[in-house]
N, C-alpha and C positions, 0 to 999 in steps of 0.2 A: 668709155660710157660717160655721157653727159648727165648733169643733175636732172635735167628734164626727163630724160629716158629712164633713169632709176625711178624717179616719182611715178612716172607712167606705170613701170612694171609693178611697183608696190602697189598702186591703186587697182591695177587689174587683179593682183594677187588677192587683195581683200575682197573684191568682188566674187572671186572664185570661191573663197573661203565662206562668204555668206551663201553662196549659192548651195555649197556642200552641206552647210549647217541646215538650210531649208530642207534639202533632200533627205538629210538624216532625220529631221523632225517628222517629215511626212512618211517616210519609211518606218520610223518608230511607231507612228500612229497606226499604220498598216499592221505592224507585226502585233500591236496590242489588239487591233481588232481580230487578227488571226487567232491570237492567244485567247481572246475571249470566246470566239466561236469554239475554239477546240475545248475550252473549259466547258462551255454549256453543253457540248456534245458529250464529254466525259461524264457530267453529272446526269445526263438524260440516259446515258448507257448504264450508269451505276444503278440508277432508279428502276431501269427496265429488267435488269439482271435478276435472276431468281435468288442469288447470293447477296448477302449483304457485305458491302465494302465500307471499311472504316479505318481511320487514322486516330494515333494518340501522340503525345509528347513521349519523351525519352523514359519517362517513368510509368507509362500505361494510363496516363490521364487524358481523358478526351478534353481538347481545348477550343475546338472550332466546330463548325457545322458538319453534321454527319447525315446527310439527306436520307440515305436508305435505311440507316439505323433509326431514324426519326419516323420514317413512313411505316416502318415494321412494328416498332414497340409503341409508337405514340408518344414517346419521350420528347420534351422540348430540349434545347440546348442548356436550359437552367436545370433540367432534370439529370441529364447524363453528364454534365461537365464534372471534371475531376474523375473521381471513382463512381460518380453516381449511376453510370451505366450498370453497376452490379445489382441495382435495384430491379432491373428487369429480368435477372436471373433467377432461376428457381431457389428458394431459401436453402434447400437442401444441398445445392451445388456451389453456392457462393464461396464458401471457405475454401474449397479446393481450387475454385478458380483463382482466388487471391494468392493462394500458396504458390500455384504454378506460375503466376504472373511474376511474384517476387523472385522466384527461382530463375525464370527467364531473364529478368532484367540484370540479375547478378551474373549469369552466365553469359549473357550478351549473345544469346542463340535463339532459334525458333522456338516457338510456344505452341504446342498442339494439344488439344484436349476436347472433350464432348460435354455438352450441359444443355439443359432446358431453358428455352428463352421464351418470355411472355410476349405473345402477340397483343396488338392494340385492343383486340376484343377480350382479353383476358385469357385465352388458351394457350397454354404451354406447349411448344414443339421442340424436338430434339434437333441439335445443331452440332456440327463439326466445326471446330474453330482452329484457324492457321494463321498464326501472326509471325511476321519476321521483322527484324531490326533493320532500320535504313541508317547507314553511317554517312558522316560527313568527310571532309578531306582529311581531317586530323585523325580518323579512326573512332571518333566519338559517336554514341548512338544520337542521331537527331530526331528520329521518331520511330513510330512502329506503324506498319501497314498490316492490316488483318482482313480476313474474310469469313464469314459465317455461311455455311452451306446446310440447306435443311436435310436431315437425315431421318425425318420421322418414320417415313415409309420403310425404310431399311431397319429401323428399330422395331417397327411393327412385325415386319417380316421375320426378323431374329426371334422375337418373342413368339411369333406363331410357329416357328421351326422348333422352338424349344416346348412349346406345349404340345405339338405334334409328336415330338419324341417321347414326351412323358406319357401322353395318351396311348402312342404306340406300345410302349412297355407296359402299361397297365393291361391293355388289351390282350398283349402278347401273354402275359402272366396269367390271364383268366382263360385262356384258350386251353382245351385238352391236349393239344399237340405240342410237340417241342417246336419253338420258333427260334431261328437263329439269323445272323447276318455276317457278311464277310467284307473285307476290303476289295478293291479292284485286283489285288494280285492273288486273292483267294484265301488269305489269313483271316480266319474266324475271329471276330471281335466281339460277339454278343451271343448269349444263349438265354432263354427264358427260364422262369423258375422250374418248369416241368422237366428241363434237361438236368438240373441238379437233383431232383427228386428221384430221377431215374438213375444217374451215376453216382449219387451220393457224394459229389464233389462240391467243393466251394473254391474260389480262386479268381483268376482273371475273367472278365467277361467272356471272352472267346474260347478259353481253356483249349490251347492248341494240341492238346493230347486226345482230342476226339477220336482219331483214327485208332488209337489204342484200344477204344471199347468196341470197335467193330471186330466181329469174328474172323479168326485168322484166315479162313477161307475166303473171306469177302474183301479183306482189305486191299489187295493189289488191284482188283477190278474197280472197286469204289474209288480209290485214289487216282488210278489212270483216268477214269471217266471224269472225275472232278478237274484233274489238270487239263483234260481235253476241252472241258467246257470253258475254263479260264483262258485258254489259248484261243479258241474260236468264237467266244462270246455267245455261245448257243446255251439254251436252257439245259439244267443239269437234272437228271432222274436216275435213281437207282435204289434197288430193293437190297437191303442188307439186314444181318443180324447184329444187335446191339446187346452190350452185357450190361445188366442192371447191377445194383449194388449188392444184391445177395448172390451174385455169380450166374443167374440164369440169363439166357440169350432170347431175345425177343425179335420178331420181324419188324422192321420199319420201312417205310418208303420215304426216301429222302429226296426232296426236290428243290431246286432254286432257280431264279430267274434273275438276269441282269436288270438293273436300274440304270439308265442312260440319261445323259443331260441333253440339252437342246441340240448340241453338236453330235450326238450319237455316241458319245464316249461313255464308257461304263463307269459309274461313279461308286456302285455298291452292288452287293448280291444280297437278295432276301431269300430265305429258304424255310423250309418246314421238314420235320420228321413226324410221320402219322404212324403210330402203332396199328400194325396190319397183322399182328401175331395169330390172333383167333381166327381171322379169315384165312391166313395161309395154311393153318392146321387144318381147317375144315373143307377147304375148297381144293380143287385139283391145282397142282403147281404149275400146270400149263395156262392158267387163267391170264388172260391178257391183261397188260398194264392199263388198258383204257378202263377196265372195271375198278381197278384200284383207284384210279383218279376220280372216277364218278363218286366212289365211296367217300374219298377226301372232300370233294366238293359237297356231298351231303352233310358232312360232318360240319363243314363250315357254314352252310346254310342253316343247319341246326342251331349252331351257335349264334348267328345272327338274329335268328327267331327269339332264342332264349334271351338274348341282350336286349331286343325290342321289348319283350315282356317285362324285363326287369326295369326298363326306364318307364314303361306306361303304369305299372302297378302303383307307384308312389302318386302319379299324377291322378290315378282314380281315387285314391284315398284322400288326397287333398281336395278334390272336387266333392267326395261325398261329405266330407267333415265340414266343408264350407257350406254345403247345402242343408246339413244338419242344424248348423249354427243360424243359418237364415230362418229356418222354420222354428226352432226351439226358443231363440233368443229375440225373436222379431219385436216382442214387446219391450224389450230392455235396451235394444240398439236404436241409435238415431238413425236417420236417413243417410247420413254419410258412412256410418258403419255398414248398414245393409248394401250400400252402393259398392264398398270395398269388397265384402263377401261375393257380390255378383260379379265383380271384376277378377276375383280369383278363380272363379269357376270358368268364366270366359277364357281366361288366359290358360287354364289347364286343358279345357277343350281344344284350343287352337294347338297346344303343345302335344296332344295326343294325336291329333290329325295329323300334325307335322311328323311325328315319329313313324306314323302308318305310312304316310306318303313316303318318306325317305326309305323305308324298309321295301315298299314296292319299287321305288325307284331302283334300289340296289338289285333287285331281282330280275329286272328285265331281261338281262343277259343270262344269268345263271338259271332261272326257272322257265325260260321261254320254251314253247313247244316246237316240234319240228315243222319246218317250212313245207306246206303242201298247197296243192291249187285251192283258193278259197274265192267263193262268189262274193264279191264286195256289195252287190246289191242287197244281198240277205243281211250281210253285217250292217249296212246302212239303215236298213228297215228296222233293225232291232235297236239301233242307236236312237232312231227318231221315236220309236215306241217308248224307250226309257226316258226321253226328255219331253214326253207329252205334257206332263204336269207344269213344266217351265215354259213350254210353248203356249200353253193356255193362259198362264200367269202374265206373259209379257205381251200376248196378242201376236206373237211371231209365227213364221212358218219356215219350212225347209224345202226348197225346190231342188231336184236333182235329175240328172240324165242317167241313162244306163251306165253302169260301171262295168269294168272287165274283170276277168278271174285272174288272180294274181298268186303267185306261190308265196305263201306268208303264214304268219301265225295269226289264227283266227281271233283269239282272244286279245292279242296285242293289237290288231287291225281295228277291233271294237273300241279298244281303249284310246288308240290314235284318233279315230272319228269322233268318239264322244268327247274328248278334250278339245278338239278344234271346234266343233259345232257348239258344245257347251260354252266356250269362251266367247263365240260370236253372239250368243244369247245374253251372256252376262254383261259384255261391254258394249250394250247398246245405247243410242243417244235417247236422252230424256223426252218422254212423249212421242218417241218415234218406234213404232213397232219393229223388232228385228226380222230382217229377211235374209235368209242364208241360202246360197246357191251352191251346189256341189256338182262339179263337172269333171269329165275325165277325158283323156286323149292318148293314143299310143304315139310314142315318139322313138326317135334313134337311140339305141343303146347296145350293150353287149349282151348277146344271147347266152344260153346255158353252155356253149362250147368256148365262150370268150371271144366271139367274132361279132363285129359291128352288124347291126340289123336294123332296119328302118322302123320296126315296131318291136323292139325288144323291151323297151321301158313304158311305164304308164305314168302320166302325170295326172296327178289329182289336184284340183283346185277347190279351195273352201272360201268363197267370198261372201262378205257381209256388209251391211249399210251402217255399221256401227260407229264408235268414237274415233277409231284409227289411231295412229301414232306417228310420231317423226321417225323417219328410216334410220337417222343416225343412232337410234337405240335398237336396230336390228338384232345385233349380237346379244344385246342385254336381255331381250324378251326370251330367248332360248337358254339363258343361264340359270342355273338353279338358284332360288331365293332373291332372284332380282325382280323387282316389281316397279312398274312405271306409275303405279297409283297407290295411295295409302290404304292400309287395310280398312279404314272406316269408310272409304268409298266404295271398294269393290271386294268382296269376300275372296278368300283363297290363301294357300300357301306360298305361291310363286314357283311351284314345282311342276305344273301341268305342261307346260310348253318343253321343259327340260325332259321330261317323260316323253314327249312326242319325238324329240331329236333322237333320244336313246333307241327308241323302237324303230325309227326309220333307218339309223345307222345300223342296227342289228340285222335290217333286211338288206344291208348293202345299198340303201337309197340316200337322197338328200331332202332336206326341208328348209325352205326360205319364206320370205314374205314380201309383199308390196303394199305400202300403206302410206295415207297422209291423214294429217289430223283432221277431224271432221268428216273425212270422205270415205270411211269404211277401210277394211284390210282384206287382202286375198292371200291366204296361206297355200304354198304350192309345194307338194310332195311328189318326189319322183322315185318309183320303185322298179326294180326289174321284175318283168312278167314272170320269168323262169329263173330260179337261182342257179347260178353258175356251179358246176361241179368242181369240188376241192380236191386237191391231191392230199 
């Protein structure tokens, strides 16, 4: 190889190296751009997530920007730097948080706990916290990566369940019947106070020896039927004699129904034991179990009425005493004091109405009359007569076509139409007299024999020219206590349309609505003309 040739090759090699360096720089720039884009996407994703994503150093100190943390808590990097993030934690939870963090740092393992975190608007919400250490190549903790998940709704649900369980036990202890519950496998795990008053026993909530108190002649059949109910998932019902603490046997009707979850799996059994001894002794032993069940339902209804009375009595006293104060102390109270008393009276009046409405709502199914052919024209005429004062007050009118005869409960049909037409008159536009139109048509449905028929159902429409509503709230308007407007704008308890739905469902029908804001609403009720024969 000549010297010239070697120089030429070296020169070419330098040129190639320079070219590679330029390409490397270009590629490096592209990689940086890609990394920047990916980082931007990551930060956008973090901010868009419902959870809070954050990082700390190896000691649990925040050292750089935490976008989602700042967005939620309102803290700046100066606020949360180091252990400053603890200031956003509820004061009652801080000591536990720090203790858990110290333990996790020492243990070099995950850190999981729950606490309340202050939002930027000052509201505290519950979060579950999960943090894991990130190790470097030497096995040392380089940083911690964590996530906050909002569990406030779960916490509220858990509290609601606890409150519901407590209220159930209080209600059960107040009932004149024995109330009990069992696990899915049939093992009893709860009796109310009435059981122990009868049996004279205290001990475990369920007291697995309940079978021992049944009369020897009734034990085998009672236990066999209970096992059959557990196996099949069907309701349990059995009459048997129970031995009281003084050794006397009394007749009881024992019933239980399965409680199922959304997948249809039995999660619990709820049951009652109703003392039927006096009736069993006075009536024919061949009396049907249907009469016994009716008596049980009457007792439950009586209890509901008594409970309603007990709730309303203190409200009446509060209302009365507040009225006395307003009259007797008017000269000594200032305007603010009188206003407070007026508010107390208004609140008790609303609560009394609410309790009455709730009792009525609960009685729709239990107190309903037999379904017989009812002329809806007569029902509608009565409703319009009842609403005459409101029609005169609002300058409104009700137009209607001839309605059919439908197998129904006349009282509930009157309540249904009065609620629908009353709402139409209530939710009218300002300075626009309400006009309500009631129409009906026969449509296809199942006849009394369960066969499709072109005129087996009746579709009743109640249309108005009122304020209307957005149909995204359609389900909400039929839900009890749900209101689209404040109480100060439109009166009411938020129960009326829920009552309508319950009545319609009791009749085997459906109810829905079509509406637009400012364009009025049309409520559509579909009912079977004749009730199907039930086996």
